[in-house]
PQR file with spaces between the fields and no chain letter, atoms N, CA, C, O and H, PARSE charges and radii, in Angstrom:
ATOM       1  N    MET     1     103.682  132.732  112.347 -0.4000 1.5000
ATOM       2  CA   MET     1     102.544  131.786  112.154 -0.0000 2.0000
ATOM       3  C    MET     1     102.411  130.975  110.742  0.5500 1.7000
ATOM       4  O    MET     1     102.388  129.746  110.671 -0.5500 1.4000
ATOM       5  N    SER     2     102.332  131.833  109.673 -0.4000 1.5000
ATOM       6  CA   SER     2     102.280  130.890  108.526 -0.0000 2.0000
ATOM       7  C    SER     2     103.191  130.025  108.651  0.5500 1.7000
ATOM       8  O    SER     2     102.689  128.925  108.423 -0.5500 1.4000
ATOM       9  H    SER     2     102.351  132.831  109.731  0.4000 1.0000
ATOM      10  N    ASP     3     104.707  129.903  108.992 -0.4000 1.5000
ATOM      11  CA   ASP     3     105.500  128.357  109.264 -0.0000 2.0000
ATOM      12  C    ASP     3     104.644  127.517  109.632  0.5500 1.7000
ATOM      13  O    ASP     3     104.288  126.711  108.772 -0.5500 1.4000
ATOM      14  H    ASP     3     105.115  130.797  109.177  0.4000 1.0000
ATOM      15  N    LEU     4     104.107  127.427  110.834 -0.4000 1.5000
ATOM      16  CA   LEU     4     102.951  126.740  111.301 -0.0000 2.0000
ATOM      17  C    LEU     4     102.244  125.763  110.695  0.5500 1.7000
ATOM      18  O    LEU     4     102.158  124.578  111.017 -0.5500 1.4000
ATOM      19  H    LEU     4     104.397  128.082  111.533  0.4000 1.0000
ATOM      20  N    ILE     5     101.600  126.508  109.533 -0.4000 1.5000
ATOM      21  CA   ILE     5     100.647  126.194  108.923 -0.0000 2.0000
ATOM      22  C    ILE     5     101.295  125.546  106.856  0.5500 1.7000
ATOM      23  O    ILE     5     100.756  124.696  106.147 -0.5500 1.4000
ATOM      24  H    ILE     5     101.670  127.470  109.272  0.4000 1.0000
ATOM      25  N    GLU     6     102.312  126.244  106.609 -0.4000 1.5000
ATOM      26  CA   GLU     6     103.247  125.988  105.094 -0.0000 2.0000
ATOM      27  C    GLU     6     104.165  124.978  105.449  0.5500 1.7000
ATOM      28  O    GLU     6     104.337  124.013  104.705 -0.5500 1.4000
ATOM      29  H    GLU     6     102.750  126.935  107.184  0.4000 1.0000
ATOM      30  N    ASN     7     104.930  125.141  106.791 -0.4000 1.5000
ATOM      31  CA   ASN     7     106.203  124.794  106.741 -0.0000 2.0000
ATOM      32  C    ASN     7     106.272  124.233  108.060  0.5500 1.7000
ATOM      33  O    ASN     7     107.156  124.767  108.730 -0.5500 1.4000
ATOM      34  H    ASN     7     104.791  125.925  107.395  0.4000 1.0000
ATOM      35  N    PRO     8     105.483  123.122  108.794 -0.5600 1.5000
ATOM      36  CA   PRO     8     105.627  122.999  110.048  0.2800 2.0000
ATOM      37  C    PRO     8     106.279  121.742  110.542  0.5500 1.7000
ATOM      38  O    PRO     8     106.074  120.544  110.346 -0.5500 1.4000
ATOM      39  N    PRO     9     107.239  122.515  111.335 -0.5600 1.5000
ATOM      40  CA   PRO     9     108.568  121.234  112.057  0.2800 2.0000
ATOM      41  C    PRO     9     108.704  120.024  111.872  0.5500 1.7000
ATOM      42  O    PRO     9     109.620  119.479  111.255 -0.5500 1.4000
ATOM      43  N    HIS    10     107.361  119.289  112.649 -0.4000 1.5000
ATOM      44  CA   HIS    10     107.271  118.022  112.515 -0.0000 2.0000
ATOM      45  C    HIS    10     106.997  117.560  111.367  0.5500 1.7000
ATOM      46  O    HIS    10     107.016  116.332  111.282 -0.5500 1.4000
ATOM      47  H    HIS    10     106.618  119.732  113.150  0.4000 1.0000
ATOM      48  N    TYR    11     106.651  118.369  110.095 -0.4000 1.5000
ATOM      49  CA   TYR    11     107.027  117.460  108.864 -0.0000 2.0000
ATOM      50  C    TYR    11     107.813  117.974  107.813  0.5500 1.7000
ATOM      51  O    TYR    11     107.664  117.513  106.682 -0.5500 1.4000
ATOM      52  H    TYR    11     106.636  119.366  110.164  0.4000 1.0000
ATOM      53  N    THR    12     108.775  119.027  108.076 -0.4000 1.5000
ATOM      54  CA   THR    12     110.076  119.589  107.866 -0.0000 2.0000
ATOM      55  C    THR    12     111.251  119.129  107.985  0.5500 1.7000
ATOM      56  O    THR    12     112.150  119.269  107.156 -0.5500 1.4000
ATOM      57  H    THR    12     108.896  119.402  108.995  0.4000 1.0000
ATOM      58  N    TRP    13     111.348  118.309  109.459 -0.4000 1.5000
ATOM      59  CA   TRP    13     112.789  118.095  109.919 -0.0000 2.0000
ATOM      60  C    TRP    13     113.233  117.196  109.131  0.5500 1.7000
ATOM      61  O    TRP    13     114.154  117.707  108.494 -0.5500 1.4000
ATOM      62  H    TRP    13     110.618  118.195  110.133  0.4000 1.0000
ATOM      63  N    ARG    14     113.054  115.965  108.779 -0.4000 1.5000
ATOM      64  CA   ARG    14     113.659  114.983  107.979 -0.0000 2.0000
ATOM      65  C    ARG    14     114.083  115.734  106.417  0.5500 1.7000
ATOM      66  O    ARG    14     113.503  115.434  105.374 -0.5500 1.4000
ATOM      67  H    ARG    14     112.306  115.550  109.297  0.4000 1.0000
ATOM      68  N    GLY    15     114.982  116.554  106.487 -0.4000 1.5000
ATOM      69  CA   GLY    15     115.939  116.970  105.203 -0.0000 2.0000
ATOM      70  C    GLY    15     114.608  117.721  104.390  0.5500 1.7000
ATOM      71  O    GLY    15     114.556  117.653  103.162 -0.5500 1.4000
ATOM      72  H    GLY    15     115.453  116.797  107.335  0.4000 1.0000
ATOM      73  N    GLY    16     113.649  118.368  105.093 -0.4000 1.5000
ATOM      74  CA   GLY    16     112.816  119.439  104.306 -0.0000 2.0000
ATOM      75  C    GLY    16     111.474  119.054  103.402  0.5500 1.7000
ATOM      76  O    GLY    16     110.601  119.741  102.871 -0.5500 1.4000
ATOM      77  H    GLY    16     113.691  118.424  106.090  0.4000 1.0000
ATOM      78  N    ILE    17     111.741  117.567  103.487 -0.4000 1.5000
ATOM      79  CA   ILE    17     110.927  116.961  102.460 -0.0000 2.0000
ATOM      80  C    ILE    17     109.236  116.653  103.161  0.5500 1.7000
ATOM      81  O    ILE    17     108.914  115.971  104.133 -0.5500 1.4000
ATOM      82  H    ILE    17     112.450  117.009  103.918  0.4000 1.0000
ATOM      83  N    GLU    18     108.373  117.488  102.181 -0.4000 1.5000
ATOM      84  CA   GLU    18     107.158  117.074  103.263 -0.0000 2.0000
ATOM      85  C    GLU    18     106.759  116.134  102.851  0.5500 1.7000
ATOM      86  O    GLU    18     107.192  115.725  101.774 -0.5500 1.4000
ATOM      87  H    GLU    18     108.635  118.042  101.391  0.4000 1.0000
ATOM      88  N    PRO    19     105.832  115.470  103.515 -0.5600 1.5000
ATOM      89  CA   PRO    19     105.022  114.119  103.197  0.2800 2.0000
ATOM      90  C    PRO    19     103.786  114.364  102.292  0.5500 1.7000
ATOM      91  O    PRO    19     103.204  113.454  101.703 -0.5500 1.4000
ATOM      92  N    GLU    20     103.386  115.858  102.225 -0.4000 1.5000
ATOM      93  CA   GLU    20     102.319  116.333  101.612 -0.0000 2.0000
ATOM      94  C    GLU    20     102.749  116.131  100.064  0.5500 1.7000
ATOM      95  O    GLU    20     102.129  115.479   99.225 -0.5500 1.4000
ATOM      96  H    GLU    20     103.859  116.598  102.704  0.4000 1.0000
ATOM      97  N    LYS    21     103.597  116.632   99.937 -0.4000 1.5000
ATOM      98  CA   LYS    21     104.165  116.788   98.670 -0.0000 2.0000
ATOM      99  C    LYS    21     104.129  115.196   97.728  0.5500 1.7000
ATOM     100  O    LYS    21     103.472  114.868   96.740 -0.5500 1.4000
ATOM     101  H    LYS    21     104.101  117.162  100.619  0.4000 1.0000
ATOM     102  N    PHE    22     105.228  114.394   98.621 -0.4000 1.5000
ATOM     103  CA   PHE    22     105.390  113.057   98.478 -0.0000 2.0000
ATOM     104  C    PHE    22     103.979  112.221   98.274  0.5500 1.7000
ATOM     105  O    PHE    22     104.124  111.210   97.586 -0.5500 1.4000
ATOM     106  H    PHE    22     105.762  114.660   99.424  0.4000 1.0000
ATOM     107  N    ILE    23     102.970  112.407   98.635 -0.4000 1.5000
ATOM     108  CA   ILE    23     101.862  111.986   98.857 -0.0000 2.0000
ATOM     109  C    ILE    23     100.761  112.167   97.827  0.5500 1.7000
ATOM     110  O    ILE    23      99.963  111.312   97.442 -0.5500 1.4000
ATOM     111  H    ILE    23     102.852  113.228   99.194  0.4000 1.0000
ATOM     112  N    ASN    24     100.893  113.787   97.348 -0.4000 1.5000
ATOM     113  CA   ASN    24     100.371  114.283   95.905 -0.0000 2.0000
ATOM     114  C    ASN    24     100.957  113.547   94.847  0.5500 1.7000
ATOM     115  O    ASN    24     100.271  112.877   94.077 -0.5500 1.4000
ATOM     116  H    ASN    24     101.541  114.481   97.661  0.4000 1.0000
ATOM     117  N    SER    25     102.265  113.640   94.762 -0.4000 1.5000
ATOM     118  CA   SER    25     102.944  113.167   93.493 -0.0000 2.0000
ATOM     119  C    SER    25     102.857  111.917   93.150  0.5500 1.7000
ATOM     120  O    SER    25     103.129  111.543   92.009 -0.5500 1.4000
ATOM     121  H    SER    25     102.823  114.185   95.388  0.4000 1.0000
ATOM     122  N    ASN    26     102.331  110.844   94.422 -0.4000 1.5000
ATOM     123  CA   ASN    26     102.380  109.473   94.234 -0.0000 2.0000
ATOM     124  C    ASN    26     100.865  109.074   94.100  0.5500 1.7000
ATOM     125  O    ASN    26     100.382  107.942   94.078 -0.5500 1.4000
ATOM     126  H    ASN    26     102.110  111.148   95.349  0.4000 1.0000
ATOM     127  N    GLU    27     100.255  110.266   94.017 -0.4000 1.5000
ATOM     128  CA   GLU    27      98.603  110.032   94.270 -0.0000 2.0000
ATOM     129  C    GLU    27      98.204  108.451   94.981  0.5500 1.7000
ATOM     130  O    GLU    27      97.862  107.414   94.413 -0.5500 1.4000
ATOM     131  H    GLU    27     100.648  111.185   94.035  0.4000 1.0000
ATOM     132  N    PHE    28      98.397  108.740   96.406 -0.4000 1.5000
ATOM     133  CA   PHE    28      98.477  108.043   97.398 -0.0000 2.0000
ATOM     134  C    PHE    28      97.101  107.749   98.076  0.5500 1.7000
ATOM     135  O    PHE    28      97.237  108.846   98.618 -0.5500 1.4000
ATOM     136  H    PHE    28      98.675  109.583   96.867  0.4000 1.0000
ATOM     137  N    ILE    29      96.108  107.378   98.476 -0.4000 1.5000
ATOM     138  CA   ILE    29      94.630  107.030   98.875 -0.0000 2.0000
ATOM     139  C    ILE    29      95.100  107.578  100.203  0.5500 1.7000
ATOM     140  O    ILE    29      96.251  107.869  100.529 -0.5500 1.4000
ATOM     141  H    ILE    29      95.997  106.486   98.036  0.4000 1.0000
ATOM     142  N    ALA    30      94.027  107.659  100.878 -0.4000 1.5000
ATOM     143  CA   ALA    30      93.472  108.372  102.178 -0.0000 2.0000
ATOM     144  C    ALA    30      94.517  107.854  103.088  0.5500 1.7000
ATOM     145  O    ALA    30      95.523  108.451  103.472 -0.5500 1.4000
ATOM     146  H    ALA    30      93.092  107.423  100.613  0.4000 1.0000
ATOM     147  N    MET    31      94.000  106.256  103.472 -0.4000 1.5000
ATOM     148  CA   MET    31      94.824  104.994  104.177 -0.0000 2.0000
ATOM     149  C    MET    31      96.475  105.448  103.894  0.5500 1.7000
ATOM     150  O    MET    31      97.270  105.993  104.660 -0.5500 1.4000
ATOM     151  H    MET    31      93.183  105.771  103.160  0.4000 1.0000
ATOM     152  N    GLU    32      96.619  105.048  102.650 -0.4000 1.5000
ATOM     153  CA   GLU    32      98.166  104.981  102.820 -0.0000 2.0000
ATOM     154  C    GLU    32      98.367  106.526  102.902  0.5500 1.7000
ATOM     155  O    GLU    32      99.560  106.615  103.191 -0.5500 1.4000
ATOM     156  H    GLU    32      95.973  104.606  102.028  0.4000 1.0000
ATOM     157  N    ALA    33      97.939  107.617  102.823 -0.4000 1.5000
ATOM     158  CA   ALA    33      98.651  108.822  102.987 -0.0000 2.0000
ATOM     159  C    ALA    33      98.813  109.011  104.709  0.5500 1.7000
ATOM     160  O    ALA    33      99.769  109.550  105.267 -0.5500 1.4000
ATOM     161  H    ALA    33      96.969  107.545  102.588  0.4000 1.0000
ATOM     162  N    ASN    34      97.464  108.341  105.454 -0.4000 1.5000
ATOM     163  CA   ASN    34      97.718  108.923  106.645 -0.0000 2.0000
ATOM     164  C    ASN    34      99.085  108.106  107.246  0.5500 1.7000
ATOM     165  O    ASN    34      99.990  108.503  107.980 -0.5500 1.4000
ATOM     166  H    ASN    34      96.688  107.902  105.001  0.4000 1.0000
ATOM     167  N    ILE    35      98.803  106.652  106.541 -0.4000 1.5000
ATOM     168  CA   ILE    35     100.101  105.924  107.355 -0.0000 2.0000
ATOM     169  C    ILE    35     101.511  106.655  107.111  0.5500 1.7000
ATOM     170  O    ILE    35     102.141  106.646  108.168 -0.5500 1.4000
ATOM     171  H    ILE    35      98.068  106.330  105.945  0.4000 1.0000
ATOM     172  N    ILE    36     102.270  107.333  105.995 -0.4000 1.5000
ATOM     173  CA   ILE    36     102.851  108.037  105.296 -0.0000 2.0000
ATOM     174  C    ILE    36     103.343  108.815  106.467  0.5500 1.7000
ATOM     175  O    ILE    36     104.374  108.812  107.140 -0.5500 1.4000
ATOM     176  H    ILE    36     101.758  107.340  105.136  0.4000 1.0000
ATOM     177  N    LYS    37     101.916  109.665  106.461 -0.4000 1.5000
ATOM     178  CA   LYS    37     101.663  110.998  107.536 -0.0000 2.0000
ATOM     179  C    LYS    37     102.129  110.875  109.140  0.5500 1.7000
ATOM     180  O    LYS    37     102.897  111.639  109.724 -0.5500 1.4000
ATOM     181  H    LYS    37     101.079  109.667  105.915  0.4000 1.0000
ATOM     182  N    TYR    38     101.357  109.541  109.763 -0.4000 1.5000
ATOM     183  CA   TYR    38     101.752  109.283  111.001 -0.0000 2.0000
ATOM     184  C    TYR    38     103.097  108.838  110.797  0.5500 1.7000
ATOM     185  O    TYR    38     103.739  109.711  111.381 -0.5500 1.4000
ATOM     186  H    TYR    38     100.733  108.921  109.289  0.4000 1.0000
ATOM     187  N    ILE    39     103.913  108.028  110.334 -0.4000 1.5000
ATOM     188  CA   ILE    39     105.182  107.016  110.520 -0.0000 2.0000
ATOM     189  C    ILE    39     106.538  108.293  110.672  0.5500 1.7000
ATOM     190  O    ILE    39     107.559  108.360  111.355 -0.5500 1.4000
ATOM     191  H    ILE    39     103.391  107.319  109.859  0.4000 1.0000
ATOM     192  N    TYR    40     105.700  109.446  109.345 -0.4000 1.5000
ATOM     193  CA   TYR    40     106.753  110.479  108.972 -0.0000 2.0000
ATOM     194  C    TYR    40     107.136  111.291  110.646  0.5500 1.7000
ATOM     195  O    TYR    40     108.239  111.326  111.191 -0.5500 1.4000
ATOM     196  H    TYR    40     104.870  109.392  108.790  0.4000 1.0000
ATOM     197  N    ARG    41     106.233  111.692  110.998 -0.4000 1.5000
ATOM     198  CA   ARG    41     105.575  112.975  111.758 -0.0000 2.0000
ATOM     199  C    ARG    41     106.189  112.345  113.600  0.5500 1.7000
ATOM     200  O    ARG    41     106.492  112.997  114.599 -0.5500 1.4000
ATOM     201  H    ARG    41     105.337  111.663  110.555  0.4000 1.0000
ATOM     202  N    TYR    42     106.159  111.183  113.402 -0.4000 1.5000
ATOM     203  CA   TYR    42     105.892  110.413  114.948 -0.0000 2.0000
ATOM     204  C    TYR    42     106.974  110.944  116.168  0.5500 1.7000
ATOM     205  O    TYR    42     106.728  110.934  117.374 -0.5500 1.4000
ATOM     206  H    TYR    42     105.913  110.653  112.590  0.4000 1.0000
ATOM     207  N    PRO    43     107.991  111.318  115.643 -0.5600 1.5000
ATOM     208  CA   PRO    43     109.304  111.390  116.629  0.2800 2.0000
ATOM     209  C    PRO    43     109.167  112.720  117.188  0.5500 1.7000
ATOM     210  O    PRO    43     109.644  113.155  118.236 -0.5500 1.4000
ATOM     211  N    LYS    44     108.381  113.345  116.254 -0.4000 1.5000
ATOM     212  CA   LYS    44     108.641  114.943  116.598 -0.0000 2.0000
ATOM     213  C    LYS    44     107.167  115.753  116.801  0.5500 1.7000
ATOM     214  O    LYS    44     106.976  116.936  117.083 -0.5500 1.4000
ATOM     215  H    LYS    44     107.994  112.992  115.403  0.4000 1.0000
ATOM     216  N    LYS    45     105.971  114.402  116.490 -0.4000 1.5000
ATOM     217  CA   LYS    45     104.544  115.507  117.130 -0.0000 2.0000
ATOM     218  C    LYS    45     104.064  114.546  117.754  0.5500 1.7000
ATOM     219  O    LYS    45     103.479  115.180  118.632 -0.5500 1.4000
ATOM     220  H    LYS    45     106.127  113.442  116.261  0.4000 1.0000
ATOM     221  N    GLY    46     103.845  113.410  117.993 -0.4000 1.5000
ATOM     222  CA   GLY    46     102.487  112.417  118.168 -0.0000 2.0000
ATOM     223  C    GLY    46     103.083  111.225  119.037  0.5500 1.7000
ATOM     224  O    GLY    46     102.424  110.731  119.951 -0.5500 1.4000
ATOM     225  H    GLY    46     104.321  112.895  117.280  0.4000 1.0000
ATOM     226  N    GLY    47     104.231  110.831  118.740 -0.4000 1.5000
ATOM     227  CA   GLY    47     105.316  109.754  119.606 -0.0000 2.0000
ATOM     228  C    GLY    47     104.284  108.238  119.178  0.5500 1.7000
ATOM     229  O    GLY    47     104.077  107.653  118.114 -0.5500 1.4000
ATOM     230  H    GLY    47     104.767  111.233  117.997  0.4000 1.0000
ATOM     231  N    LEU    48     103.898  108.055  120.353 -0.4000 1.5000
ATOM     232  CA   LEU    48     103.295  106.145  120.254 -0.0000 2.0000
ATOM     233  C    LEU    48     102.316  106.761  119.798  0.5500 1.7000
ATOM     234  O    LEU    48     102.226  106.217  118.697 -0.5500 1.4000
ATOM     235  H    LEU    48     104.066  108.530  121.217  0.4000 1.0000
ATOM     236  N    VAL    49     101.392  107.612  119.840 -0.4000 1.5000
ATOM     237  CA   VAL    49      99.974  107.685  119.837 -0.0000 2.0000
ATOM     238  C    VAL    49      99.851  107.444  117.965  0.5500 1.7000
ATOM     239  O    VAL    49      99.290  106.496  117.414 -0.5500 1.4000
ATOM     240  H    VAL    49     101.465  108.054  120.733  0.4000 1.0000
ATOM     241  N    ASP    50     100.542  108.584  117.297 -0.4000 1.5000
ATOM     242  CA   ASP    50     100.732  108.720  115.804 -0.0000 2.0000
ATOM     243  C    ASP    50     101.370  107.190  115.266  0.5500 1.7000
ATOM     244  O    ASP    50     100.972  106.885  114.142 -0.5500 1.4000
ATOM     245  H    ASP    50     100.997  109.353  117.745  0.4000 1.0000
ATOM     246  N    LEU    51     102.336  106.162  115.947 -0.4000 1.5000
ATOM     247  CA   LEU    51     102.500  105.167  115.636 -0.0000 2.0000
ATOM     248  C    LEU    51     100.924  104.076  115.768  0.5500 1.7000
ATOM     249  O    LEU    51     100.631  103.234  114.919 -0.5500 1.4000
ATOM     250  H    LEU    51     102.659  106.410  116.860  0.4000 1.0000
ATOM     251  N    GLN    52     100.086  104.372  117.038 -0.4000 1.5000
ATOM     252  CA   GLN    52      99.030  103.431  116.812 -0.0000 2.0000
ATOM     253  C    GLN    52      98.250  104.139  116.156  0.5500 1.7000
ATOM     254  O    GLN    52      97.236  103.451  116.030 -0.5500 1.4000
ATOM     255  H    GLN    52     100.324  105.055  117.728  0.4000 1.0000
ATOM     256  N    LYS    53      98.061  105.351  115.528 -0.4000 1.5000
ATOM     257  CA   LYS    53      96.903  105.809  114.457 -0.0000 2.0000
ATOM     258  C    LYS    53      97.768  105.060  113.045  0.5500 1.7000
ATOM     259  O    LYS    53      97.067  104.530  112.183 -0.5500 1.4000
ATOM     260  H    LYS    53      98.885  105.909  115.631  0.4000 1.0000
ATOM     261  N    ALA    54      98.762  105.058  112.938 -0.4000 1.5000
ATOM     262  CA   ALA    54      99.625  104.227  111.694 -0.0000 2.0000
ATOM     263  C    ALA    54      99.100  102.791  111.488  0.5500 1.7000
ATOM     264  O    ALA    54      98.611  102.354  110.446 -0.5500 1.4000
ATOM     265  H    ALA    54      99.332  105.489  113.638  0.4000 1.0000
ATOM     266  N    HIS    55      99.309  102.016  112.841 -0.4000 1.5000
ATOM     267  CA   HIS    55      99.155  101.057  112.590 -0.0000 2.0000
ATOM     268  C    HIS    55      97.506  100.624  112.429  0.5500 1.7000
ATOM     269  O    HIS    55      97.234   99.709  111.652 -0.5500 1.4000
ATOM     270  H    HIS    55      99.706  102.371  113.688  0.4000 1.0000
ATOM     271  N    HIS    56      96.447  101.288  113.166 -0.4000 1.5000
ATOM     272  CA   HIS    56      95.278  101.471  112.771 -0.0000 2.0000
ATOM     273  C    HIS    56      94.956  101.334  111.431  0.5500 1.7000
ATOM     274  O    HIS    56      94.196  100.423  111.106 -0.5500 1.4000
ATOM     275  H    HIS    56      96.668  102.032  113.797  0.4000 1.0000
ATOM     276  N    ASN    57      95.353  101.994  110.704 -0.4000 1.5000
ATOM     277  CA   ASN    57      95.414  102.619  109.147 -0.0000 2.0000
ATOM     278  C    ASN    57      95.640  101.467  108.175  0.5500 1.7000
ATOM     279  O    ASN    57      94.896  101.123  107.257 -0.5500 1.4000
ATOM     280  H    ASN    57      95.971  102.734  110.968  0.4000 1.0000
ATOM     281  N    LEU    58      97.131  100.783  108.649 -0.4000 1.5000
ATOM     282  CA   LEU    58      97.526   99.828  107.959 -0.0000 2.0000
ATOM     283  C    LEU    58      96.922   98.422  108.025  0.5500 1.7000
ATOM     284  O    LEU    58      97.023   97.476  107.244 -0.5500 1.4000
ATOM     285  H    LEU    58      97.736  101.062  109.395  0.4000 1.0000
ATOM     286  N    VAL    59      96.170   98.576  109.348 -0.4000 1.5000
ATOM     287  CA   VAL    59      95.183   96.914  109.474 -0.0000 2.0000
ATOM     288  C    VAL    59      94.071   97.266  108.574  0.5500 1.7000
ATOM     289  O    VAL    59      93.603   96.293  107.982 -0.5500 1.4000
ATOM     290  H    VAL    59      96.088   99.345  109.983  0.4000 1.0000
ATOM     291  N    GLN    60      93.427   98.612  108.271 -0.4000 1.5000
ATOM     292  CA   GLN    60      92.093   98.760  107.588 -0.0000 2.0000
ATOM     293  C    GLN    60      92.602   98.702  106.157  0.5500 1.7000
ATOM     294  O    GLN    60      91.708   98.850  105.323 -0.5500 1.4000
ATOM     295  H    GLN    60      93.808   99.402  108.752  0.4000 1.0000
ATOM     296  N    LEU    61      93.533   98.566  105.791 -0.4000 1.5000
ATOM     297  CA   LEU    61      94.311   98.679  104.202 -0.0000 2.0000
ATOM     298  C    LEU    61      94.867   97.139  104.032  0.5500 1.7000
ATOM     299  O    LEU    61      95.079   96.547  102.974 -0.5500 1.4000
ATOM     300  H    LEU    61      94.259   98.446  106.468  0.4000 1.0000
ATOM     301  N    ILE    62      94.993   96.794  105.001 -0.4000 1.5000
ATOM     302  CA   ILE    62      95.096   95.412  104.860 -0.0000 2.0000
ATOM     303  C    ILE    62      93.763   94.654  104.622  0.5500 1.7000
ATOM     304  O    ILE    62      93.363   94.008  103.654 -0.5500 1.4000
ATOM     305  H    ILE    62      94.820   97.276  105.861  0.4000 1.0000
ATOM     306  N    GLN    63      93.356   94.869  105.504 -0.4000 1.5000
ATOM     307  CA   GLN    63      91.918   94.427  105.807 -0.0000 2.0000
ATOM     308  C    GLN    63      91.218   94.601  104.175  0.5500 1.7000
ATOM     309  O    GLN    63      91.142   93.612  103.446 -0.5500 1.4000
ATOM     310  H    GLN    63      93.681   95.395  106.290  0.4000 1.0000
ATOM     311  N    ARG    64      90.775   95.839  103.763 -0.4000 1.5000
ATOM     312  CA   ARG    64      90.409   96.313  102.648 -0.0000 2.0000
ATOM     313  C    ARG    64      91.102   95.268  101.335  0.5500 1.7000
ATOM     314  O    ARG    64      90.408   94.686  100.502 -0.5500 1.4000
ATOM     315  H    ARG    64      90.836   96.643  104.355  0.4000 1.0000
ATOM     316  N    GLU    65      92.524   95.218  101.403 -0.4000 1.5000
ATOM     317  CA   GLU    65      93.073   94.561  100.387 -0.0000 2.0000
ATOM     318  C    GLU    65      92.587   93.213  100.192  0.5500 1.7000
ATOM     319  O    GLU    65      92.181   92.760   99.122 -0.5500 1.4000
ATOM     320  H    GLU    65      93.087   95.692  102.080  0.4000 1.0000
ATOM     321  N    MET    66      92.674   92.427  101.613 -0.4000 1.5000
ATOM     322  CA   MET    66      92.055   90.946  101.742 -0.0000 2.0000
ATOM     323  C    MET    66      90.908   90.717  101.450  0.5500 1.7000
ATOM     324  O    MET    66      90.446   89.586  101.301 -0.5500 1.4000
ATOM     325  H    MET    66      93.003   92.794  102.483  0.4000 1.0000
ATOM     326  N    GLY    67      90.304   91.751  101.330 -0.4000 1.5000
ATOM     327  CA   GLY    67      88.821   91.569  100.913 -0.0000 2.0000
ATOM     328  C    GLY    67      88.717   91.727   99.337  0.5500 1.7000
ATOM     329  O    GLY    67      87.794   91.132   98.781 -0.5500 1.4000
ATOM     330  H    GLY    67      90.679   92.670  101.451  0.4000 1.0000
ATOM     331  N    LYS    68      89.256   92.192   98.870 -0.4000 1.5000
ATOM     332  CA   LYS    68      89.455   92.330   97.275 -0.0000 2.0000
ATOM     333  C    LYS    68      89.772   90.919   96.490  0.5500 1.7000
ATOM     334  O    LYS    68      89.617   90.670   95.295 -0.5500 1.4000
ATOM     335  H    LYS    68      90.006   92.675   99.321  0.4000 1.0000
ATOM     336  N    GLY    69      90.163   90.249   97.325 -0.4000 1.5000
ATOM     337  CA   GLY    69      90.878   89.195   96.512 -0.0000 2.0000
ATOM     338  C    GLY    69      92.226   89.035   95.819  0.5500 1.7000
ATOM     339  O    GLY    69      92.302   88.217   94.903 -0.5500 1.4000
ATOM     340  H    GLY    69      90.289   90.451   98.296  0.4000 1.0000
ATOM     341  N    THR    70      93.114   89.622   96.114 -0.4000 1.5000
ATOM     342  CA   THR    70      94.584   89.906   95.779 -0.0000 2.0000
ATOM     343  C    THR    70      95.579   89.169   96.506  0.5500 1.7000
ATOM     344  O    THR    70      95.594   89.137   97.737 -0.5500 1.4000
ATOM     345  H    THR    70      93.053   90.287   96.858  0.4000 1.0000
ATOM     346  N    ASP    71      96.305   88.652   95.867 -0.4000 1.5000
ATOM     347  CA   ASP    71      97.657   88.129   96.783 -0.0000 2.0000
ATOM     348  C    ASP    71      98.544   88.937   97.240  0.5500 1.7000
ATOM     349  O    ASP    71      98.558   90.047   96.707 -0.5500 1.4000
ATOM     350  H    ASP    71      96.293   88.678   94.868  0.4000 1.0000
ATOM     351  N    ALA    72      99.488   88.683   98.273 -0.4000 1.5000
ATOM     352  CA   ALA    72     100.264   89.382   98.607 -0.0000 2.0000
ATOM     353  C    ALA    72     101.025   90.462   98.209  0.5500 1.7000
ATOM     354  O    ALA    72     101.294   91.402   98.956 -0.5500 1.4000
ATOM     355  H    ALA    72      99.477   87.782   98.705  0.4000 1.0000
ATOM     356  N    ASN    73     101.547   90.321   96.526 -0.4000 1.5000
ATOM     357  CA   ASN    73     101.817   91.268   95.962 -0.0000 2.0000
ATOM     358  C    ASN    73     100.684   92.312   95.449  0.5500 1.7000
ATOM     359  O    ASN    73     100.966   93.294   94.763 -0.5500 1.4000
ATOM     360  H    ASN    73     101.328   89.558   95.919  0.4000 1.0000
ATOM     361  N    GLY    74      99.551   92.025   95.807 -0.4000 1.5000
ATOM     362  CA   GLY    74      98.375   93.315   94.852 -0.0000 2.0000
ATOM     363  C    GLY    74      97.563   92.711   93.889  0.5500 1.7000
ATOM     364  O    GLY    74      96.418   93.135   93.727 -0.5500 1.4000
ATOM     365  H    GLY    74      99.322   91.226   96.364  0.4000 1.0000
ATOM     366  N    GLU    75      98.240   91.255   92.854 -0.4000 1.5000
ATOM     367  CA   GLU    75      97.722   90.678   92.186 -0.0000 2.0000
ATOM     368  C    GLU    75      96.368   90.204   92.028  0.5500 1.7000
ATOM     369  O    GLU    75      95.943   90.019   93.169 -0.5500 1.4000
ATOM     370  H    GLU    75      99.170   90.911   92.985  0.4000 1.0000
ATOM     371  N    ALA    76      95.659   89.974   91.351 -0.4000 1.5000
ATOM     372  CA   ALA    76      94.228   89.401   91.722 -0.0000 2.0000
ATOM     373  C    ALA    76      94.557   87.920   91.885  0.5500 1.7000
ATOM     374  O    ALA    76      95.268   87.147   91.244 -0.5500 1.4000
ATOM     375  H    ALA    76      96.005   90.124   90.424  0.4000 1.0000
ATOM     376  N    ASP    77      93.905   87.815   92.804 -0.4000 1.5000
ATOM     377  CA   ASP    77      94.374   86.314   93.220 -0.0000 2.0000
ATOM     378  C    ASP    77      93.669   84.928   91.911  0.5500 1.7000
ATOM     379  O    ASP    77      92.578   85.201   91.412 -0.5500 1.4000
ATOM     380  H    ASP    77      93.327   88.443   93.325  0.4000 1.0000
ATOM     381  N    ALA    78      94.098   84.078   91.640 -0.4000 1.5000
ATOM     382  CA   ALA    78      94.280   82.953   90.749 -0.0000 2.0000
ATOM     383  C    ALA    78      93.497   82.274   90.890  0.5500 1.7000
ATOM     384  O    ALA    78      93.171   81.576   89.930 -0.5500 1.4000
ATOM     385  H    ALA    78      94.984   83.856   92.046  0.4000 1.0000
ATOM     386  N    THR    79      92.738   82.125   92.275 -0.4000 1.5000
ATOM     387  CA   THR    79      91.939   81.091   92.621 -0.0000 2.0000
ATOM     388  C    THR    79      90.390   82.111   92.115  0.5500 1.7000
ATOM     389  O    THR    79      89.611   81.182   91.901 -0.5500 1.4000
ATOM     390  H    THR    79      93.003   82.692   93.055  0.4000 1.0000
ATOM     391  N    ASP    80      89.988   82.756   91.974 -0.4000 1.5000
ATOM     392  CA   ASP    80      88.896   83.422   91.677 -0.0000 2.0000
ATOM     393  C    ASP    80      88.602   83.359   90.516  0.5500 1.7000
ATOM     394  O    ASP    80      87.599   83.939   90.100 -0.5500 1.4000
ATOM     395  H    ASP    80      90.621   83.511   92.148  0.4000 1.0000
């Protein structure tokens, strides 16, 4: 049972690197973390639904960044 909590197979099948460790070490925000998580696990867990969840989070992140007045590289827009 603890393997399903500590090392679930849908997160460890790609060489044993868990997205949680990658996400935490890079200090991603929740939307970024969700995108990574859903894309990482979709072949082994949620399939198309996980890809749709990743897409939903990506659209939200893009909209948030566009609202900040940043360019495609995340830099402050020079027109502001």
